[in-house]
The first five atom37 places (N, CA, C, CB, O) and aatype in JSON, in Angstrom:
{
  "aatype": [12, 12, 3, 8, 13, 18, 13, 3, 6, 1, 10, 7, 9, 8, 19, 14, 3, 10, 7, 10, 6, 17, 3, 6, 18, 15, 11, 6, 16, 5, 5, 18, 9, 10, 10, 8, 17, 6, 5, 9, 1, 7, 15, 9, 14, 3, 1, 9, 0, 6, 10, 6, 5, 6, 9, 2, 10, 11, 5, 3, 11, 10, 15, 2, 6, 2, 3, 13, 14, 1, 15, 4, 11, 10, 2, 16, 6, 9, 0, 3, 10, 0, 15, 9, 9, 2, 3, 10, 17, 10, 17, 18, 1, 0, 2, 5, 16, 19, 15, 16, 11, 19, 8, 5],
  "atom_mask": [
    [1, 1, 1, 1, 1],
    [1, 1, 1, 1, 1],
    [1, 1, 1, 1, 1],
    [1, 1, 1, 1, 1],
    [1, 1, 1, 1, 1],
    [1, 1, 1, 1, 1],
    [1, 1, 1, 1, 1],
    [1, 1, 1, 1, 1],
    [1, 1, 1, 1, 1],
    [1, 1, 1, 1, 1],
    [1, 1, 1, 1, 1],
    [1, 1, 1, 0, 1],
    [1, 1, 1, 1, 1],
    [1, 1, 1, 1, 1],
    [1, 1, 1, 1, 1],
    [1, 1, 1, 1, 1],
    [1, 1, 1, 1, 1],
    [1, 1, 1, 1, 1],
    [1, 1, 1, 0, 1],
    [1, 1, 1, 1, 1],
    [1, 1, 1, 1, 1],
    [1, 1, 1, 1, 1],
    [1, 1, 1, 1, 1],
    [1, 1, 1, 1, 1],
    [1, 1, 1, 1, 1],
    [1, 1, 1, 1, 1],
    [1, 1, 1, 1, 1],
    [1, 1, 1, 1, 1],
    [1, 1, 1, 1, 1],
    [1, 1, 1, 1, 1],
    [1, 1, 1, 1, 1],
    [1, 1, 1, 1, 1],
    [1, 1, 1, 1, 1],
    [1, 1, 1, 1, 1],
    [1, 1, 1, 1, 1],
    [1, 1, 1, 1, 1],
    [1, 1, 1, 1, 1],
    [1, 1, 1, 1, 1],
    [1, 1, 1, 1, 1],
    [1, 1, 1, 1, 1],
    [1, 1, 1, 1, 1],
    [1, 1, 1, 0, 1],
    [1, 1, 1, 1, 1],
    [1, 1, 1, 1, 1],
    [1, 1, 1, 1, 1],
    [1, 1, 1, 1, 1],
    [1, 1, 1, 1, 1],
    [1, 1, 1, 1, 1],
    [1, 1, 1, 1, 1],
    [1, 1, 1, 1, 1],
    [1, 1, 1, 1, 1],
    [1, 1, 1, 1, 1],
    [1, 1, 1, 1, 1],
    [1, 1, 1, 1, 1],
    [1, 1, 1, 1, 1],
    [1, 1, 1, 1, 1],
    [1, 1, 1, 1, 1],
    [1, 1, 1, 1, 1],
    [1, 1, 1, 1, 1],
    [1, 1, 1, 1, 1],
    [1, 1, 1, 1, 1],
    [1, 1, 1, 1, 1],
    [1, 1, 1, 1, 1],
    [1, 1, 1, 1, 1],
    [1, 1, 1, 1, 1],
    [1, 1, 1, 1, 1],
    [1, 1, 1, 1, 1],
    [1, 1, 1, 1, 1],
    [1, 1, 1, 1, 1],
    [1, 1, 1, 1, 1],
    [1, 1, 1, 1, 1],
    [1, 1, 1, 1, 1],
    [1, 1, 1, 1, 1],
    [1, 1, 1, 1, 1],
    [1, 1, 1, 1, 1],
    [1, 1, 1, 1, 1],
    [1, 1, 1, 1, 1],
    [1, 1, 1, 1, 1],
    [1, 1, 1, 1, 1],
    [1, 1, 1, 1, 1],
    [1, 1, 1, 1, 1],
    [1, 1, 1, 1, 1],
    [1, 1, 1, 1, 1],
    [1, 1, 1, 1, 1],
    [1, 1, 1, 1, 1],
    [1, 1, 1, 1, 1],
    [1, 1, 1, 1, 1],
    [1, 1, 1, 1, 1],
    [1, 1, 1, 1, 1],
    [1, 1, 1, 1, 1],
    [1, 1, 1, 1, 1],
    [1, 1, 1, 1, 1],
    [1, 1, 1, 1, 1],
    [1, 1, 1, 1, 1],
    [1, 1, 1, 1, 1],
    [1, 1, 1, 1, 1],
    [1, 1, 1, 1, 1],
    [1, 1, 1, 1, 1],
    [1, 1, 1, 1, 1],
    [1, 1, 1, 1, 1],
    [1, 1, 1, 1, 1],
    [1, 1, 1, 1, 1],
    [1, 1, 1, 1, 1],
    [1, 1, 1, 1, 1]
  ],
  "atom_positions": [
    [[91.8, 86.59, 107.83], [90.73, 87.21, 107.06], [91.26, 88.28, 106.11], [89.69, 87.8, 107.99], [90.54, 88.73, 105.21]],
    [[92.5, 88.69, 106.31], [93.05, 89.71, 105.41], [93.25, 89.16, 104.01], [94.37, 90.24, 105.96], [93.59, 89.91, 103.1]],
    [[93.04, 87.84, 103.81], [93.21, 87.29, 102.48], [92.12, 87.81, 101.54], [93.19, 85.76, 102.53], [92.2, 87.59, 100.33]],
    [[91.12, 88.48, 102.06], [90.05, 89.04, 101.23], [90.37, 90.47, 100.8], [88.73, 89.0, 101.97], [89.55, 91.13, 100.16]],
    [[91.55, 90.95, 101.16], [91.99, 92.3, 100.82], [93.47, 92.26, 100.47], [91.72, 93.29, 102.0], [94.2, 91.39, 100.93]],
    [[93.89, 93.21, 99.66], [95.33, 93.36, 99.42], [95.66, 94.84, 99.49], [95.75, 92.75, 98.04], [94.82, 95.7, 99.22]],
    [[96.89, 95.12, 99.85], [97.32, 96.51, 99.97], [97.73, 97.02, 98.6], [98.49, 96.65, 100.98], [98.65, 96.5, 97.98]],
    [[97.04, 98.04, 98.14], [97.34, 98.67, 96.87], [98.36, 99.78, 97.14], [96.04, 99.24, 96.17], [98.02, 100.81, 97.73]],
    [[99.58, 99.56, 96.72], [100.68, 100.52, 96.97], [100.35, 101.9, 96.41], [102.0, 100.01, 96.36], [100.59, 102.91, 97.06]],
    [[99.8, 101.94, 95.22], [99.5, 103.21, 94.57], [98.46, 104.01, 95.35], [99.02, 102.98, 93.14], [98.62, 105.21, 95.57]],
    [[97.39, 103.34, 95.76], [96.31, 104.02, 96.48], [96.63, 104.25, 97.95], [95.03, 103.23, 96.35], [96.13, 105.19, 98.57]],
    [[97.46, 103.38, 98.51], [97.8, 103.51, 99.92], [96.75, 102.97, 100.86], [0.0, 0.0, 0.0], [96.71, 103.33, 102.03]],
    [[95.88, 102.09, 100.34], [94.84, 101.47, 101.17], [94.7, 100.0, 100.78], [93.46, 102.21, 101.01], [95.18, 99.57, 99.73]],
    [[94.04, 99.24, 101.64], [93.68, 97.87, 101.29], [92.41, 97.93, 100.44], [93.47, 96.98, 102.57], [91.52, 98.73, 100.71]],
    [[92.35, 97.09, 99.44], [91.16, 97.0, 98.59], [90.7, 95.54, 98.55], [91.46, 97.54, 97.13], [91.5, 94.62, 98.76]],
    [[89.41, 95.33, 98.28], [88.9, 93.96, 98.24], [89.57, 93.13, 97.17], [87.4, 93.96, 98.01], [89.91, 93.62, 96.09]],
    [[89.77, 91.86, 97.49], [90.34, 90.89, 96.56], [89.6, 89.58, 96.78], [91.91, 90.72, 96.78], [90.11, 88.65, 97.41]],
    [[88.39, 89.53, 96.26], [87.52, 88.39, 96.5], [87.72, 87.34, 95.43], [86.06, 88.83, 96.56], [87.56, 87.6, 94.24]],
    [[88.07, 86.15, 95.86], [88.34, 85.06, 94.93], [87.1, 84.26, 94.57], [0.0, 0.0, 0.0], [87.12, 83.47, 93.62]],
    [[86.03, 84.46, 95.31], [84.79, 83.73, 95.08], [83.66, 84.7, 94.76], [84.41, 82.87, 96.3], [83.79, 85.91, 94.97]],
    [[82.57, 84.17, 94.25], [81.36, 84.99, 94.11], [80.86, 85.3, 95.52], [80.26, 84.25, 93.26], [81.05, 84.51, 96.44]],
    [[80.22, 86.45, 95.67], [79.79, 86.9, 96.99], [78.96, 85.84, 97.72], [78.99, 88.18, 96.86], [79.16, 85.6, 98.91]],
    [[78.03, 85.22, 97.01], [77.13, 84.24, 97.63], [77.83, 82.95, 98.04], [76.0, 83.92, 96.69], [77.27, 82.14, 98.78]],
    [[79.05, 82.75, 97.57], [79.79, 81.55, 97.94], [80.46, 81.68, 99.3], [80.83, 81.25, 96.89], [80.93, 80.69, 99.86]],
    [[80.52, 82.89, 99.83], [81.07, 83.11, 101.17], [80.0, 82.84, 102.22], [81.64, 84.55, 101.32], [78.82, 83.09, 101.98]],
    [[80.41, 82.35, 103.36], [79.46, 82.16, 104.46], [78.97, 83.53, 104.92], [80.11, 81.38, 105.64], [79.61, 84.55, 104.68]],
    [[77.83, 83.54, 105.57], [77.27, 84.81, 106.09], [78.25, 85.46, 107.07], [75.91, 84.56, 106.78], [78.39, 86.68, 107.09]],
    [[78.91, 84.64, 107.86], [79.89, 85.16, 108.83], [81.05, 85.84, 108.11], [80.42, 84.02, 109.72], [81.48, 86.92, 108.5]],
    [[81.54, 85.21, 107.05], [82.64, 85.8, 106.28], [82.19, 87.07, 105.57], [83.19, 84.79, 105.25], [82.91, 88.06, 105.53]],
    [[80.98, 87.04, 105.01], [80.44, 88.24, 104.37], [80.38, 89.39, 105.35], [79.05, 87.96, 103.79], [80.77, 90.52, 105.03]],
    [[79.9, 89.1, 106.55], [79.79, 90.14, 107.58], [81.17, 90.72, 107.92], [79.12, 89.57, 108.87], [81.35, 91.93, 108.03]],
    [[82.14, 89.82, 108.07], [83.5, 90.28, 108.39], [84.04, 91.15, 107.27], [84.43, 89.08, 108.64], [84.61, 92.21, 107.52]],
    [[83.88, 90.7, 106.04], [84.38, 91.47, 104.89], [83.72, 92.84, 104.85], [84.11, 90.71, 103.56], [84.4, 93.85, 104.65]],
    [[82.41, 92.88, 105.03], [81.7, 94.16, 104.99], [82.14, 95.09, 106.11], [80.19, 93.93, 105.08], [82.33, 96.29, 105.89]],
    [[82.3, 94.55, 107.3], [82.74, 95.4, 108.42], [84.16, 95.91, 108.2], [82.66, 94.61, 109.75], [84.47, 97.07, 108.48]],
    [[85.02, 95.03, 107.71], [86.39, 95.44, 107.45], [86.43, 96.49, 106.33], [87.26, 94.23, 107.08], [87.19, 97.46, 106.41]],
    [[85.63, 96.29, 105.28], [85.6, 97.27, 104.2], [85.09, 98.62, 104.71], [84.71, 96.76, 103.04], [85.61, 99.66, 104.3]],
    [[84.11, 98.61, 105.58], [83.58, 99.86, 106.12], [84.68, 100.63, 106.87], [82.39, 99.59, 107.06], [84.74, 101.86, 106.78]],
    [[85.53, 99.92, 107.58], [86.65, 100.58, 108.28], [87.62, 101.18, 107.26], [87.39, 99.57, 109.2], [88.07, 102.32, 107.42]],
    [[87.94, 100.42, 106.24], [88.85, 100.92, 105.2], [88.23, 102.1, 104.49], [89.2, 99.8, 104.19], [88.87, 103.14, 104.3]],
    [[86.99, 101.95, 104.1], [86.27, 103.01, 103.37], [86.25, 104.31, 104.18], [84.83, 102.57, 103.05], [86.38, 105.4, 103.63]],
    [[86.09, 104.18, 105.49], [86.08, 105.36, 106.36], [87.4, 106.09, 106.39], [0.0, 0.0, 0.0], [87.45, 107.27, 106.72]],
    [[88.49, 105.4, 106.04], [89.81, 106.04, 106.04], [90.14, 106.73, 104.72], [90.88, 105.01, 106.35], [91.11, 107.47, 104.63]],
    [[89.33, 106.5, 103.7], [89.63, 107.05, 102.38], [89.66, 108.58, 102.38], [88.61, 106.57, 101.36], [90.59, 109.15, 101.81]],
    [[88.68, 109.28, 103.0], [88.78, 110.75, 103.0], [90.07, 111.27, 103.65], [87.59, 111.34, 103.74], [90.61, 112.29, 103.21]],
    [[90.56, 110.59, 104.69], [91.82, 111.0, 105.31], [92.99, 110.81, 104.35], [92.06, 110.21, 106.61], [93.89, 111.64, 104.27]],
    [[92.98, 109.7, 103.63], [94.04, 109.44, 102.64], [94.0, 110.5, 101.55], [93.87, 108.01, 102.02], [95.04, 110.97, 101.1]],
    [[92.8, 110.87, 101.12], [92.66, 111.91, 100.09], [93.21, 113.24, 100.62], [91.18, 112.07, 99.68], [93.9, 113.95, 99.88]],
    [[92.93, 113.56, 101.86], [93.43, 114.81, 102.45], [94.96, 114.82, 102.46], [92.89, 114.98, 103.88], [95.57, 115.86, 102.2]],
    [[95.58, 113.67, 102.77], [97.05, 113.58, 102.75], [97.59, 113.88, 101.35], [97.52, 112.18, 103.21], [98.56, 114.62, 101.18]],
    [[96.95, 113.29, 100.36], [97.41, 113.49, 98.98], [97.19, 114.94, 98.53], [96.67, 112.53, 98.02], [98.0, 115.5, 97.79]],
    [[96.1, 115.54, 98.97], [95.84, 116.94, 98.63], [96.92, 117.85, 99.23], [94.45, 117.37, 99.13], [97.31, 118.84, 98.61]],
    [[97.39, 117.51, 100.42], [98.48, 118.29, 101.02], [99.75, 118.17, 100.19], [98.74, 117.83, 102.47], [100.46, 119.15, 99.98]],
    [[100.03, 116.96, 99.71], [101.2, 116.76, 98.84], [101.06, 117.59, 97.56], [101.37, 115.27, 98.49], [102.03, 118.2, 97.1]],
    [[99.85, 117.6, 97.0], [99.62, 118.39, 95.78], [99.86, 119.86, 96.06], [98.19, 118.17, 95.26], [100.52, 120.55, 95.28]],
    [[99.35, 120.35, 97.18], [99.53, 121.77, 97.52], [101.0, 122.13, 97.65], [98.79, 122.09, 98.83], [101.43, 123.18, 97.19]],
    [[101.78, 121.25, 98.28], [103.22, 121.51, 98.42], [103.9, 121.55, 97.05], [103.88, 120.43, 99.3], [104.74, 122.41, 96.78]],
    [[103.53, 120.62, 96.19], [104.13, 120.58, 94.85], [103.69, 121.79, 94.03], [103.74, 119.28, 94.13], [104.49, 122.32, 93.25]],
    [[102.46, 122.23, 94.19], [101.99, 123.41, 93.48], [102.74, 124.66, 93.94], [100.49, 123.6, 93.68], [103.05, 125.54, 93.14]],
    [[103.03, 124.73, 95.25], [103.82, 125.85, 95.76], [105.22, 125.85, 95.14], [103.93, 125.77, 97.3], [105.73, 126.89, 94.73]],
    [[105.82, 124.66, 95.07], [107.14, 124.55, 94.44], [107.06, 124.93, 92.96], [107.69, 123.13, 94.59], [107.94, 125.61, 92.44]],
    [[106.01, 124.48, 92.31], [105.83, 124.75, 90.88], [105.7, 126.24, 90.6], [104.61, 124.02, 90.35], [106.23, 126.74, 89.61]],
    [[105.01, 126.95, 91.47], [104.81, 128.39, 91.24], [106.12, 129.18, 91.33], [103.8, 128.94, 92.24], [106.2, 130.3, 90.82]],
    [[107.13, 128.6, 91.98], [108.42, 129.27, 92.11], [109.52, 128.63, 91.26], [108.85, 129.28, 93.55], [110.69, 129.01, 91.35]],
    [[109.14, 127.66, 90.45], [110.13, 126.92, 89.66], [110.39, 127.6, 88.32], [109.65, 125.46, 89.43], [109.46, 127.9, 87.57]],
    [[111.66, 127.85, 88.04], [112.05, 128.47, 86.76], [112.65, 127.48, 85.78], [113.03, 129.58, 87.01], [112.78, 127.77, 84.59]],
    [[113.01, 126.31, 86.28], [113.62, 125.28, 85.44], [112.5, 124.49, 84.75], [114.54, 124.35, 86.28], [111.71, 123.82, 85.41]],
    [[112.45, 124.57, 83.4], [111.36, 123.94, 82.66], [111.28, 122.44, 82.88], [111.52, 124.23, 81.2], [110.19, 121.94, 83.17]],
    [[112.37, 121.69, 82.76], [112.26, 120.24, 83.01], [111.74, 119.91, 84.42], [113.61, 119.58, 82.8], [110.95, 118.99, 84.59]],
    [[112.19, 120.67, 85.39], [111.72, 120.45, 86.77], [110.22, 120.79, 86.87], [112.54, 121.32, 87.78], [109.49, 120.1, 87.58]],
    [[109.78, 121.83, 86.17], [108.35, 122.19, 86.15], [107.52, 121.06, 85.56], [108.12, 123.5, 85.34], [106.45, 120.73, 86.07]],
    [[108.03, 120.47, 84.5], [107.33, 119.35, 83.86], [107.23, 118.16, 84.83], [108.06, 118.92, 82.57], [106.19, 117.51, 84.91]],
    [[108.31, 117.9, 85.53], [108.32, 116.8, 86.5], [107.3, 117.05, 87.62], [109.74, 116.61, 87.11], [106.56, 116.15, 88.0]],
    [[107.27, 118.27, 88.13], [106.3, 118.6, 89.18], [104.86, 118.48, 88.65], [106.54, 120.03, 89.7], [103.99, 117.98, 89.36]],
    [[104.62, 118.92, 87.43], [103.29, 118.78, 86.84], [102.87, 117.32, 86.72], [103.25, 119.44, 85.46], [101.72, 116.97, 86.99]],
    [[103.81, 116.48, 86.33], [103.53, 115.05, 86.22], [103.22, 114.46, 87.58], [104.72, 114.31, 85.58], [102.28, 113.68, 87.72]],
    [[103.99, 114.83, 88.58], [103.75, 114.33, 89.94], [102.38, 114.78, 90.46], [104.85, 114.81, 90.9], [101.67, 114.01, 91.1]],
    [[102.02, 116.01, 90.18], [100.71, 116.54, 90.59], [99.6, 115.77, 89.89], [100.6, 118.06, 90.28], [98.61, 115.39, 90.51]],
    [[99.77, 115.54, 88.6], [98.75, 114.79, 87.84], [98.62, 113.36, 88.37], [99.12, 114.76, 86.35], [97.51, 112.84, 88.46]],
    [[99.74, 112.74, 88.72], [99.7, 111.38, 89.27], [98.94, 111.34, 90.59], [101.12, 110.83, 89.46], [98.12, 110.45, 90.83]],
    [[99.21, 112.31, 91.45], [98.51, 112.38, 92.74], [97.01, 112.63, 92.53], [99.12, 113.5, 93.61], [96.18, 112.05, 93.23]],
    [[96.68, 113.5, 91.58], [95.27, 113.78, 91.29], [94.57, 112.52, 90.77], [95.14, 114.92, 90.25], [93.41, 112.28, 91.08]],
    [[95.28, 111.72, 89.99], [94.72, 110.47, 89.49], [94.44, 109.49, 90.63], [95.68, 109.82, 88.47], [93.42, 108.81, 90.63]],
    [[95.34, 109.44, 91.59], [95.14, 108.57, 92.76], [93.91, 109.03, 93.54], [96.39, 108.58, 93.68], [93.09, 108.22, 93.96]],
    [[93.79, 110.34, 93.73], [92.62, 110.88, 94.44], [91.34, 110.5, 93.71], [92.73, 112.42, 94.56], [90.36, 110.09, 94.34]],
    [[91.34, 110.63, 92.39], [90.17, 110.25, 91.61], [89.81, 108.78, 91.83], [90.41, 110.53, 90.12], [88.65, 108.45, 92.04]],
    [[90.8, 107.91, 91.78], [90.56, 106.48, 91.98], [90.05, 106.19, 93.39], [91.82, 105.68, 91.71], [89.19, 105.33, 93.58]],
    [[90.59, 106.89, 94.38], [90.11, 106.72, 95.75], [88.64, 107.12, 95.88], [90.96, 107.53, 96.72], [87.86, 106.43, 96.55]],
    [[88.27, 108.23, 95.25], [86.85, 108.64, 95.3], [85.96, 107.61, 94.61], [86.67, 110.02, 94.63], [84.84, 107.36, 95.05]],
    [[86.47, 107.01, 93.53], [85.69, 105.96, 92.86], [85.46, 104.78, 93.79], [86.41, 105.49, 91.58], [84.35, 104.26, 93.87]],
    [[86.51, 104.35, 94.49], [86.37, 103.26, 95.46], [85.38, 103.65, 96.55], [87.73, 102.89, 96.07], [84.52, 102.86, 96.94]],
    [[85.51, 104.86, 97.03], [84.65, 105.33, 98.12], [83.18, 105.35, 97.71], [85.09, 106.74, 98.57], [82.32, 104.88, 98.44]],
    [[82.91, 105.89, 96.52], [81.52, 106.03, 96.07], [80.95, 104.73, 95.52], [81.43, 107.1, 95.0], [79.8, 104.4, 95.78]],
    [[81.74, 103.99, 94.77], [81.25, 102.77, 94.15], [80.85, 101.74, 95.18], [82.3, 102.18, 93.22], [80.0, 100.89, 94.9]],
    [[81.43, 101.79, 96.33], [81.16, 100.79, 97.36], [80.23, 101.27, 98.45], [82.44, 100.34, 97.97], [80.13, 100.64, 99.5]],
    [[79.54, 102.39, 98.21], [78.57, 102.85, 99.19], [77.46, 101.83, 99.36], [77.99, 104.2, 98.79], [76.96, 101.63, 100.47]],
    [[77.06, 101.18, 98.27], [75.98, 100.2, 98.38], [76.44, 98.99, 99.2], [75.53, 99.74, 96.97], [75.65, 98.41, 99.95]],
    [[77.69, 98.63, 99.07], [78.22, 97.53, 99.88], [78.22, 97.93, 101.35], [79.66, 97.14, 99.42], [77.85, 97.14, 102.22]],
    [[78.62, 99.15, 101.61], [78.71, 99.62, 103.0], [77.33, 99.7, 103.66], [79.39, 100.99, 103.05], [77.22, 99.52, 104.87]],
    [[76.29, 99.97, 102.9], [74.97, 100.04, 103.5], [74.49, 98.68, 103.96], [73.98, 100.63, 102.53], [73.67, 98.59, 104.87]],
    [[75.01, 97.6, 103.35], [74.66, 96.24, 103.76], [75.11, 95.97, 105.21], [75.29, 95.21, 102.8], [74.49, 95.18, 105.92]],
    [[76.18, 96.62, 105.61], [76.7, 96.43, 106.96], [75.66, 96.83, 108.0], [77.99, 97.23, 107.17], [75.55, 96.21, 109.05]],
    [[74.91, 97.88, 107.68], [73.99, 98.44, 108.65], [72.6, 97.83, 108.56], [73.9, 99.93, 108.47], [71.7, 98.23, 109.3]],
    [[72.41, 96.87, 107.67], [71.07, 96.27, 107.54], [70.95, 95.01, 108.37], [70.77, 95.95, 106.09], [69.89, 94.38, 108.38]]
  ]
}
């Protein structure tokens, strides 16, 4: 059943990868996909917290960094992590309607 998800290296989570229209899946498969997505979705805040810790560490390093090229590199890394967090929140929020189907 994991064929309905793939691991996104950048985000650090599995995301849906549906090859068919939703209605083309059996009710049993739909239920499994929804339940599995709910488990993944529930882990997103923890993943965000991990990335926020990385950002905090890099910001601490940045505040003590005197080397301009190194400062630029740290800023880029912080921006990349912030972008990942933004995308994770989009996945989390955009799929709230899908997650409510699990409980109906």
